[in-house]
C-alpha positions in Angstrom: 19.8 -29.8 20.3 21.1 -29.0 16.6 24.0 -26.2 16.6 22.6 -22.7 16.7 23.9 -19.3 16.3 24.7 -17.4 19.2 25.5 -13.5 19.1 26.6 -12.1 22.6 26.8 -8.4 23.0 28.7 -6.9 25.7 29.6 -3.3 26.8 32.7 -4.5 28.7 33.6 -8.2 28.5 31.1 -9.7 30.9 29.8 -12.7 29.4 33.3 -14.0 28.0 33.1 -17.3 29.9 29.4 -18.1 28.8 30.2 -17.1 25.4 33.3 -19.6 25.4 31.1 -22.3 27.1 28.3 -22.1 24.5 30.9 -22.7 21.6 32.7 -25.5 23.5 28.8 -27.2 23.0 29.3 -26.9 19.4 27.3 -23.8 18.5 28.6 -21.1 16.2 29.2 -17.9 18.5 30.2 -14.4 17.6 31.3 -11.9 20.3 31.1 -8.2 20.4 32.9 -6.0 23.0 31.9 -2.6 22.8 35.0 -1.1 25.3 37.7 -0.8 22.9 40.4 -1.6 25.8 38.5 -4.7 26.7 38.8 -6.0 23.1 41.5 -8.8 23.7 39.6 -10.5 26.3 38.6 -13.7 25.1 40.8 -13.7 21.8 41.5 -17.2 20.8 38.5 -18.7 22.7 35.5 -17.2 20.8 35.2 -15.6 17.2 34.8 -11.8 17.5 32.8 -9.3 15.5 33.4 -5.5 15.5 29.7 -4.9 14.0 27.2 -6.8 16.1 24.1 -4.9 14.1 25.5 -6.5 11.0 25.0 -10.0 12.4 21.5 -9.6 13.7 20.2 -11.7 10.7 22.8 -14.3 11.2 22.3 -14.8 14.6 19.2 -17.3 15.8 20.0 -16.2 19.7 21.3 -12.6 20.9 22.3 -12.3 24.4 23.2 -8.8 26.0 24.9 -8.9 29.3 24.2 -5.8 30.9 21.9 -2.9 31.8 23.1 0.7 31.0 20.9 0.9 27.7 21.1 -2.5 26.4 17.5 -3.2 27.9 16.1 -0.9 24.9 18.1 -2.9 22.3 17.0 -6.1 23.4 13.3 -4.9 23.4 13.9 -3.5 20.0 15.0 -6.9 18.6 12.4 -8.8 20.4 9.8 -6.8 18.6 11.0 -7.7 15.5 10.9 -11.5 16.1 14.4 -12.1 17.2 15.1 -14.7 19.9 16.7 -12.3 22.5 18.1 -12.7 26.2 18.1 -9.2 27.7 15.9 -6.7 29.5 14.1 -3.8 28.7 14.2 0.1 29.8 12.1 -0.8 32.7 14.3 -3.6 33.9 17.5 -1.5 33.2 16.0 1.2 35.4 15.3 -1.3 38.1 19.1 -1.9 38.8 20.6 1.6 37.5 18.0 3.8 39.5 18.2 2.4 42.9 15.2 4.5 44.1 13.1 3.4 41.2 13.6 -0.2 42.1 13.0 0.2 45.7 9.6 1.9 44.8 8.6 -0.9 42.2 9.3 -3.3 44.9 7.0 -1.3 47.6 3.9 -1.0 44.5 4.4 -5.0 44.5 3.9 -5.0 48.0 7.3 -5.8 49.5 8.6 -4.2 52.6 11.5 -2.1 52.2 14.0 -0.3 54.5 13.4 3.8 54.6 15.8 5.7 52.4 16.2 9.3 50.6 17.6 10.1 47.3 20.0 13.1 46.6 22.0 14.8 44.1 23.5 17.1 46.8 26.4 16.1 49.1 25.6 19.0 51.5 21.4 18.0 51.5 22.7 14.7 52.5 25.1 15.7 55.3 22.3 18.3 56.6 20.0 15.1 56.4 22.1 12.8 58.6 22.9 15.5 61.1 19.4 15.9 61.3 18.4 12.3 61.6 21.3 10.5 63.5 21.2 6.8 62.4 23.4 4.2 60.9 23.4 4.4 57.1 24.4 3.1 53.8 25.5 5.4 51.0 24.9 3.8 47.6 25.6 5.7 44.3 23.0 5.4 41.5 23.5 4.9 37.4 27.4 4.0 36.0 28.8 5.2 39.7 27.1 2.1 41.2 29.2 -0.5 39.2 32.2 1.1 41.1 31.6 -0.8 44.3 34.5 0.9 46.2 32.1 4.0 46.4 29.4 2.0 48.5 29.9 2.9 51.9 28.4 0.9 55.0 28.2 3.0 58.0 29.0 1.8 61.7 28.5 4.5 63.9 25.1 5.0 65.5 25.3 8.9 65.3 25.9 8.6 61.6 29.3 10.5 61.9 31.3 8.0 59.9 28.7 8.6 57.0 29.2 12.2 57.4 32.7 12.2 56.8 32.8 9.9 54.1 30.0 12.3 52.1 32.7 15.1 52.9 35.3 13.5 51.4 33.0 12.3 48.3 32.1 15.6 47.9 35.7 16.8 47.3 36.9 13.6 45.7 33.9 12.6 43.3 31.4 15.2 42.4 31.5 14.4 38.7 31.2 10.7 39.1 28.6 10.6 41.9 25.7 11.9 40.4 23.0 10.8 42.3 22.9 8.7 45.4 20.9 7.0 48.4 21.2 7.0 51.9 19.5 3.9 53.0 18.8 3.2 56.4 21.1 0.2 57.7 19.8 -2.8 59.2 21.8 -5.9 60.3 21.2 -9.5 59.4 22.1 -12.0 56.9 23.3 -10.9 53.4 21.7 -13.2 51.0 20.4 -12.9 47.1 17.6 -14.9 45.7 17.6 -15.1 41.9 15.5 -16.8 38.9 15.5 -16.9 35.3 12.3 -15.2 33.6 11.0 -16.9 30.2 9.1 -13.5 29.4 5.8 -14.8 30.9 6.7 -16.3 34.4 9.9 -17.4 36.3 10.8 -20.8 35.8 12.4 -23.2 38.1 14.7 -24.4 40.5 15.8 -20.6 42.0 19.2 -19.8 43.0 20.1 -18.6 46.4 23.4 -17.3 46.6 25.7 -15.5 49.2 28.2 -13.0 47.8 31.7 -12.0 48.9 32.4 -8.8 48.2 35.3 -7.4 50.2 38.9 -8.0 49.1 40.2 -9.8 52.2 39.5 -12.9 54.2 37.8 -12.3 57.2 35.2 -9.8 55.1 37.6 -6.6 55.2 39.2 -4.4 52.9 37.8 -2.4 50.3 34.6 -3.4 48.3 35.0 -5.1 45.0 32.5 -6.3 42.3 33.0 -9.8 44.0 35.5 -12.0 45.5 33.4 -15.3 45.4 30.1 -16.7 45.7 28.3 -19.8 47.3 25.0 -21.0 46.0 22.6 -23.7 46.0 19.4 -24.2 43.8 16.1 -24.5 45.5 12.1 -24.9 44.9 10.4 -21.6 45.6 10.5 -20.5 49.2 10.0 -18.2 51.5 12.5 -15.7 50.7 11.5 -15.7 47.0 7.8 -15.8 47.4 7.9 -12.8 49.6 10.3 -10.8 47.5 10.9 -11.8 43.7 7.8 -13.6 42.8 6.1 -10.5 43.6 7.3 -8.7 40.4 6.3 -11.5 38.4 3.2 -9.7 37.0 5.2 -6.7 36.0 8.1 -8.7 34.6 5.9 -10.5 32.2 4.1 -7.4 31.1 7.6 -6.0 30.3 8.4 -9.4 28.2 11.6 -9.8 30.2 13.7 -12.6 29.3 16.7 -13.4 31.3 18.0 -13.7 34.7 17.2 -11.1 37.9 18.3 -11.3 41.3 17.3 -9.5 44.3 20.1 -8.9 47.4 18.4 -8.5 50.5 19.1 -8.6 54.2 17.2 -10.8 56.5 16.7 -11.0 60.1 14.1 -12.5 62.7 12.0 -9.1 62.1 11.7 -9.6 58.1 13.3 -9.4 54.5 14.4 -6.2 53.7 15.6 -5.9 49.8 18.6 -4.0 49.1 19.0 -3.8 45.3 18.4 -5.7 42.1 20.5 -7.1 39.7 18.4 -7.2 36.5 21.1 -9.2 34.2 23.2 -12.2 34.8 25.4 -11.5 37.7 29.4 -12.0 37.4 30.7 -14.4 38.3 27.3 -15.7 39.4 26.4 -16.8 36.0 29.8 -19.4 35.4 29.1 -20.9 39.0 25.5 -21.4 38.0 26.5 -23.0 34.7 29.0 -25.3 36.2 25.8 -26.6 38.8 23.5 -26.9 35.5 23.1 -30.5 33.8 21.0 -29.0 30.9 23.5 -27.4 28.4 23.8 -23.7 28.5 23.3 -23.4 25.0 20.1 -25.4 24.9 19.0 -23.4 27.7 19.3 -19.8 26.4 18.1 -20.9 23.1 14.8 -22.1 24.6 14.8 -19.3 27.1 14.9 -16.8 24.4 12.4 -18.5 22.3 10.0 -18.7 25.5 9.7 -22.1 25.6 11.6 -22.9 28.6 9.9 -24.3 31.8 12.4 -25.8 34.3 16.1 -27.0 33.9 18.1 -29.4 35.4 20.8 -29.0 38.1 23.0 -31.0 40.1 22.2 -31.2 43.9 24.2 -29.9 46.7 26.4 -26.9 47.1 28.6 -24.6 44.6 31.4 -22.5 45.4 33.2 -20.2 42.9 36.2 -18.4 43.9 37.6 -15.5 41.7 41.3 -15.3 41.0 42.5 -11.6 40.3 45.9 -9.6 40.0 47.2 -6.4 40.5 45.6 -3.5 40.9 42.1 -5.2 41.3 40.1 -3.6 42.6 41.6 -0.3 42.0 42.0 1.6 38.6 45.7 2.0 38.0 46.6 1.5 34.2 50.4 2.1 34.8 50.4 -0.7 37.7 48.4 -3.0 35.6 50.5 -2.6 32.3 53.6 -3.0 34.2 52.8 -5.9 36.4 49.6 -8.0 35.2 48.8 -7.3 31.3 50.0 -10.1 29.3 51.0 -12.3 32.2 51.2 -15.9 31.7 48.4 -18.3 33.2 50.0 -21.7 33.9 48.5 -24.9 35.2 50.6 -27.6 36.8 48.4 -30.6 35.5 46.7 -29.3 32.7 43.7 -27.2 32.4 40.5 -28.6 34.2 36.9 -28.0 33.0 36.0 -26.0 36.1 38.4 -23.1 35.5 36.0 -20.2 34.0 37.7 -17.3 32.3 37.3 -13.6 32.9 39.8 -11.0 31.5 41.8 -13.7 29.6 43.2 -14.4 25.9 44.9 -17.4 24.4 47.3 -17.2 21.8 48.8 -20.3 20.3 47.4 -22.3 23.4 49.0 -20.3 26.0 46.6 -18.4 28.2 47.4 -14.6 29.0 46.0 -11.9 31.4 44.0 -9.4 29.3 41.7 -6.5 29.4 42.3 -3.5 32.2 40.6 -5.0 35.3 42.7 -7.5 37.1 39.9 -10.0 37.3 41.1 -13.5 35.8 39.5 -17.0 36.4 36.5 -18.3 38.4 37.5 -21.6 40.0 34.2 -23.7 40.9 33.9 -26.6 43.3 30.9 -28.6 43.9 29.6 -31.1 46.5 27.0 -32.7 48.6 27.9 -30.7 51.8 29.4 -27.0 51.7 32.7 -28.2 53.1 33.1 -30.5 50.3 32.6 -27.9 47.6 35.1 -25.5 49.4 37.7 -28.3 49.6 37.1 -29.1 45.7 37.5 -25.2 44.8 40.5 -24.6 46.6 42.4 -27.8 45.6 41.8 -26.7 41.9 43.1 -23.2 42.7 46.5 -24.8 43.8 46.8 -26.0 40.3 46.9 -22.6 39.1 50.2 -20.7 38.7 50.0 -16.6 37.8 52.3 -14.0 38.9 51.0 -11.8 41.4 47.8 -13.9 41.8 45.6 -13.5 44.7 42.4 -14.5 46.0 39.9 -15.0 49.3 40.6 -18.3 51.0 37.6 -18.2 53.5 34.7 -18.1 50.7 31.8 -20.0 52.1 32.9 -19.8 55.8 30.1 -17.6 56.8 27.7 -20.0 55.2 28.0 -22.2 58.2 26.5 -19.5 60.7 24.3 -17.8 58.1 22.5 -21.1 57.0 21.4 -21.9 60.9 20.2 -18.4 60.9 18.3 -18.5 57.8 16.6 -21.9 58.7 15.8 -20.8 62.1 13.8 -17.8 60.8 12.1 -20.2 57.9 13.1 -18.3 54.8 14.9 -21.4 53.1 11.8 -23.6 53.2 10.3 -24.6 50.2 6.7 -24.1 49.8 
């Protein structure tokens, strides 16, 4: 493929690694980061721009990396004839407005869990007391991006949810404006996702298992993500009974990009939890590691609407996130004193399988950048999950960052989850 010009547009430096991968493939790249506090991320890896709109005519392909209004920009540019990866106002709303996403699934013929939406904590507390059950508290909008605010209740009478709602009422009344109470069910948490070329899903699909808690054993505070395991598949029962049913609506919208649906499944059925109507992070970096089709070529064809399929490696992929203090918490003083500008060192050189997050490069030396404390994604691949795990963790041992930490059990739950999913028949290709 001849070199193309790619413009990456980010609200908060999510797409840095993919921009770097595309640049390494020989394409021209310009990268815009709206959040001024995050603009040092990817310095030294990819060229930057401070005015992405001035570069629209320059670009062959424009890539938006988030929802929260970026779908409107993407739709507008597609209407002008530009090749764009990104959503629409409709697809943004699928993710940003949880209740809307659930209702759209219901319209498409997908079974959903009972839920209620609230904008008043007292009303929600009264509802739980009148209808004692186990519930999940799910903030909507921008508050939904703060994963620590999601709370999964354990008590059958819902009293732990009541106590948490009372605490949120005191602590976060200005942050959490709208939220859902969703009935909790138990089972295997699994996500199914696929790329969409504006008209239809293209294959293979991706089945992935996120590890959101901070500590091994799946305990501690919720984070955006501590690691993911995945594999590529042909269309299976999980996909056909959920995401596939959204294909006509996504085609009507002209959606271009990746879309993912997180679910709880058990022997009684599939229960969709929430959409990710964009690339997942660090999911897209782990996916890229498992693709044999160059990501720049694939993105160009996806944006052009010509992509029909792409080539991937067989087996399993494991991605482990390396973080530093104070992740997952927001503490500017701690980050500035402990982690900002911390050196990132490699014992045996920088391996290709290390993917950047909040990192910058100065004279060949890598440093921690940004504000969040997410630093690297380390990938492993293999014909078995054990081999993919072993490869990922052997590569982590090559990395030295002061105060770095990570989960050492990414993928462990796969062995039991895999058996249950196969017993229930959800992973069979059809």
